[in-house]
C-alpha positions in Angstrom: -21.9 -12.9 10.8 -21.3 -10.6 7.9 -23.7 -8.0 6.5 -24.5 -10.1 3.5 -25.4 -13.2 5.5 -27.5 -11.1 7.8 -29.5 -9.8 4.9 -29.6 -12.9 2.8 -29.8 -15.6 5.4 -28.2 -18.7 4.2 -26.1 -18.7 1.1 -28.4 -18.2 -1.8 -25.9 -19.2 -4.5 -22.2 -19.6 -5.1 -19.3 -17.5 -6.6 -19.4 -19.8 -9.7 -22.9 -18.8 -10.5 -21.9 -15.1 -10.1 -19.0 -15.8 -12.6 -21.3 -17.4 -15.1 -23.8 -14.6 -14.9 -21.0 -12.0 -15.3 -19.7 -13.9 -18.4 -23.2 -14.0 -19.9 -23.7 -10.2 -19.5 -20.2 -9.5 -20.8 -20.5 -11.6 -24.0 -24.0 -10.1 -24.6 -22.4 -6.6 -24.4 -19.8 -7.8 -27.1 -16.9 -7.2 -24.7 -13.8 -9.4 -24.2 -12.4 -9.9 -20.8 -9.7 -7.4 -21.5 -12.3 -4.9 -22.7 -14.4 -5.2 -19.5 -11.1 -4.9 -17.4 -10.2 -1.6 -19.1 -13.7 -0.3 -18.2 -13.5 -1.3 -14.5 -10.4 -0.8 -14.5 -8.5 -3.9 -13.4 -6.4 -6.6 -14.8 -7.8 -9.0 -17.3 -6.8 -11.9 -15.1 -9.0 -10.6 -12.3 -12.0 -10.7 -14.6 -11.1 -14.2 -15.8 -10.8 -15.5 -12.1 -14.1 -13.9 -11.1 -15.8 -15.6 -14.1 -14.2 -18.9 -13.2 -15.4 -18.6 -9.6 -11.8 -18.7 -8.1 -11.6 -15.1 -7.0 -13.8 -13.1 -4.7 -14.8 -9.7 -6.2 -15.6 -6.6 -4.1 -18.9 -4.9 -4.1 -17.5 -2.0 -6.1 -16.4 -4.4 -8.8 -20.0 -5.9 -9.1 -21.4 -2.3 -9.0 -19.1 -1.1 -11.8 -19.9 -4.2 -14.0 -23.6 -3.4 -13.6 -23.0 0.0 -14.9 -20.7 -1.0 -17.8 -22.9 -4.0 -18.9 -26.2 -2.2 -18.2 -27.6 -5.0 -16.1 -30.0 -3.0 -14.0 -28.1 -3.8 -10.8 -28.4 -7.6 -11.0 -24.8 -8.4 -10.3 -24.6 -6.2 -7.2 -27.9 -7.7 -5.8 -26.5 -11.2 -6.4 -23.2 -10.3 -4.8 -25.0 -9.2 -1.6 -26.7 -12.7 -1.3 -23.6 -14.8 -1.7 -21.6 -16.2 1.2 -18.2 -15.8 -0.4 -16.4 -17.4 2.5 -18.4 -20.4 3.8 -16.9 -22.4 6.7 -13.6 -20.6 7.0 -11.3 -21.8 9.8 -9.0 -19.5 11.6 -6.0 -20.7 13.6 -7.0 -21.5 17.2 -4.8 -18.8 18.6 -6.4 -16.2 16.3 -10.0 -17.2 16.5 -10.8 -14.8 19.3 -9.4 -11.8 17.4 -11.4 -12.8 14.3 -14.6 -12.9 16.4 -13.9 -9.4 17.7 -13.3 -8.1 14.2 -16.8 -9.4 13.2 -18.5 -7.1 15.7 -16.0 -4.4 16.4 -17.4 -0.8 16.5 -13.9 0.7 15.9 -10.5 -0.6 15.2 -7.2 1.4 15.3 -4.0 -0.4 14.3 -0.3 0.2 14.2 1.6 -2.1 12.1 5.3 -2.6 11.2 7.1 -4.9 8.7 4.0 -6.3 6.9 0.7 -4.9 5.8 -2.2 -5.5 8.2 -4.3 -8.5 7.3 -7.4 -6.4 6.8 -5.7 -4.5 4.1 -3.8 -7.2 2.3 -4.6 -8.3 -1.3 -5.1 -11.9 -2.1 -1.7 -12.2 -3.9 0.1 -10.5 -1.0 -1.6 -12.7 1.6 -0.8 -15.8 -0.4 2.9 -14.8 -0.8 3.1 -13.9 3.0 1.5 -17.1 4.2 3.5 -19.2 1.8 6.6 -18.4 3.9 5.3 -20.6 6.8 2.8 -22.9 5.1 2.2 -24.8 1.9 -0.4 -26.4 -0.3 -4.1 -26.5 0.8 -3.2 -24.9 4.1 -2.1 -21.7 2.4 -5.3 -21.5 0.4 -7.4 -22.1 3.5 -5.6 -19.4 5.5 -5.8 -16.9 2.6 -9.6 -17.4 2.4 -9.9 -17.0 6.1 -7.9 -13.8 6.0 -9.9 -12.3 3.2 -13.1 -13.2 4.9 -12.3 -10.8 7.8 -12.0 -7.9 5.4 -15.6 -7.9 4.0 -17.2 -6.3 6.9 -14.7 -3.3 6.9 -15.0 -3.0 3.1 -18.8 -2.8 3.2 -20.5 0.7 2.8 -21.6 0.7 6.4 -18.4 -0.8 7.7 -16.9 0.2 11.1 -14.3 2.9 11.5 -10.8 1.5 10.7 -7.6 3.5 11.0 -4.4 1.9 10.1 -1.0 3.6 10.9 1.8 1.9 8.9 5.5 2.1 9.5 7.4 2.6 6.4 8.9 -0.9 6.7 5.5 -2.2 5.7 5.9 -0.9 2.2 9.6 -1.3 1.9 9.7 -5.0 2.6 9.1 -6.9 -0.7 6.6 -9.7 -0.2 6.1 -11.9 -3.2 7.5 -9.7 -6.0 7.5 -6.0 -7.0 4.3 -6.6 -9.0 2.6 -8.0 -5.9 3.8 -4.9 -4.0 2.6 -2.5 -6.7 -0.9 -4.0 -6.6 -0.8 -3.9 -2.8 -0.1 -0.2 -3.0 -2.8 0.3 -5.4 -5.2 -1.6 -3.1 -4.2 0.7 -0.1 -5.0 3.8 -2.2 -8.4 2.4 -3.2 -9.6 1.2 0.3 -8.2 4.5 1.8 -10.9 6.3 -0.2 -13.7 4.7 1.7 -15.4 6.9 4.2 -14.7 4.5 7.1 -11.1 3.7 6.4 -8.0 5.8 6.8 -4.4 4.8 6.1 -1.4 6.8 7.4 2.3 6.3 6.9 5.1 7.0 9.3 8.3 7.5 7.3 11.5 6.1 8.7 13.3 9.4 8.7 10.8 11.1 11.0 12.9 12.6 13.8 11.5 12.4 17.4 8.6 9.9 16.6 7.8 7.5 19.4 6.8 4.2 17.9 5.3 1.3 19.7 7.7 -1.6 20.5 5.4 -3.9 18.5 2.5 -3.9 16.2 -0.7 -3.5 18.2 -4.5 -3.1 17.8 -6.9 -1.1 19.7 -10.4 -2.7 19.6 -13.6 -1.0 20.7 -16.6 -3.4 21.0 -20.2 -2.4 20.6 -20.8 -2.1 24.4 -17.9 0.2 24.9 -15.5 -2.6 26.0 -12.0 -1.8 24.9 -9.2 -4.3 24.3 -5.4 -4.1 23.4 -4.3 -6.9 21.1 -0.8 -7.7 20.1 1.0 -10.8 18.7 4.1 -12.8 19.3 5.2 -15.9 17.4 2.0 -18.1 16.8 0.2 -16.4 19.7 -2.2 -13.5 20.3 -2.2 -11.4 23.4 -5.4 -9.6 24.8 -5.6 -7.0 27.6 -8.6 -5.1 28.7 -7.1 -3.4 31.7 -8.3 0.2 31.4 -4.9 1.6 32.5 -3.1 -0.5 30.0 -5.5 0.6 27.3 -5.1 4.3 28.2 -1.3 4.0 28.0 -1.3 2.4 24.6 -4.1 4.6 23.3 -2.0 7.7 24.2 1.0 6.4 22.5 -1.1 5.7 19.4 -2.7 9.1 19.4 0.7 10.9 19.6 2.1 8.6 16.8 -1.0 9.2 14.6 -0.5 13.0 15.0 3.2 12.7 14.0 2.5 10.5 11.0 1.8 11.8 7.6 -1.8 12.9 7.0 -4.1 10.6 5.0 -3.8 12.7 1.8 0.0 13.0 2.1 0.2 9.2 2.9 -1.7 8.5 -0.3 0.8 10.5 -2.3 3.7 8.7 -0.5 2.0 5.3 -1.3 1.4 6.3 -4.9 5.0 7.2 -5.4 6.1 3.9 -3.9 3.7 2.1 -6.3 5.3 3.9 -9.2 8.7 2.7 -8.1 7.5 -0.9 -7.9 6.0 -0.5 -11.3 9.2 0.6 -13.0 10.8 -2.0 -15.4 14.0 -3.5 -14.2 13.8 -2.2 -10.6 13.3 -4.9 -8.0 12.5 -2.7 -5.1 12.6 1.0 -4.2 15.6 2.4 -2.4 15.5 2.1 1.3 14.8 5.4 3.2 12.9 8.5 2.4 11.0 8.8 -0.8 12.7 12.1 -1.3 16.0 10.4 -1.6 15.8 10.1 -5.4 15.0 13.8 -5.7 18.1 14.5 -3.5 20.2 12.3 -5.8 18.9 14.2 -8.8 20.0 17.5 -7.2 23.4 16.0 -6.6 23.7 14.8 -10.2 22.8 18.3 -11.4 25.3 19.8 -9.1 28.0 17.3 -10.3 27.2 18.3 -13.9 27.5 21.9 -13.1 30.7 21.3 -11.3 31.9 19.3 -14.3 31.2 22.2 -16.6 33.1 24.6 -14.2 35.9 22.1 -14.1 36.0 21.9 -17.9 36.2 25.7 -18.1 38.9 25.8 -15.6 40.8 23.2 -17.6 40.5 25.3 -20.8 41.8 28.3 -19.0 44.8 26.3 -17.7 45.5 25.0 -21.2 45.4 28.6 -22.6 47.8 29.8 -19.9 50.2 26.9 -20.7 50.1 27.7 -24.4 50.8 31.3 -23.6 53.8 30.3 -21.5 55.2 28.1 -24.2 55.0 30.6 -27.0 58.2 32.5 -28.0 58.7 35.7 -26.1 60.1 38.9 -27.8 61.7 41.6 -25.8 59.9 44.9 -25.4 61.7 48.2 -25.8 61.4 50.2 -22.7 61.6 53.9 -22.9 64.8 55.4 -21.5 64.2 57.6 -18.5 64.2 61.3 -19.5 67.0 63.3 -18.0 65.9 66.2 -16.0 67.3 69.6 -16.5 69.6 70.9 -14.0 
């Protein structure tokens, strides 16, 4: 059960009512959807979807709207009483993991290829799930996935550390725009006191990576579980020796990964690359590759200047050789006196 439901009991209202109230306060303040979006800041479409009741806002969104619209905290209080994800259904094979997330005291994850579900944006989740499902099934699974995030995004959420292989951010899911927003979301949630996001670049030499994505889950009573996935199946193991083995591997990997601040800078540069016009995806490999290419281009330009100067010198020599030559009088040797 989520923190909001624990405080408010049964759902007190719906997301549509929240959207109507937000629209009322926005119009009373004389702001357009675009104007409010600039103050948050967010995209205008995000405000439009929240007002229409089709997108679930975060508590930080409600709090910022209260500040901008001078509502006295009404929106944040209402946000806390809404069951944003009533009656979500997780796949049978994943239900046990979702139940653990709902009560976990700590969660440490290593992920490769795709962003962890707890950190995915709605658009990223929809694009990813659309690869294996369609129609209403996609929307149901998106809602179920987002419902797991709320507890970790709360102010009193449990500790969550995610170590991401570089491939998570290099593989384009949906579109460059989706990836740009996903990077922005990682930067935002990484600022929360209970969440840390670290990146392991592909060119890190000597780094020992787990053979698959995995989660290390600590439950309130101290019970510890290792969780991993194969195709359409979750695997659980609470053997102390197995947990200790994977926990050691994880600790070493986390120590070798970029620190949280350096990872944020890395993610920020990746976000900028996805945001550039006309670029479908960033170059594969280290983010410093572009800087190296710039250095090479500068060196080529310098070499080109030197080559041009050498060519001019050769031309002057050829002109000198083709010019008429006049004999020079040489002084006769002086005769020595006997």
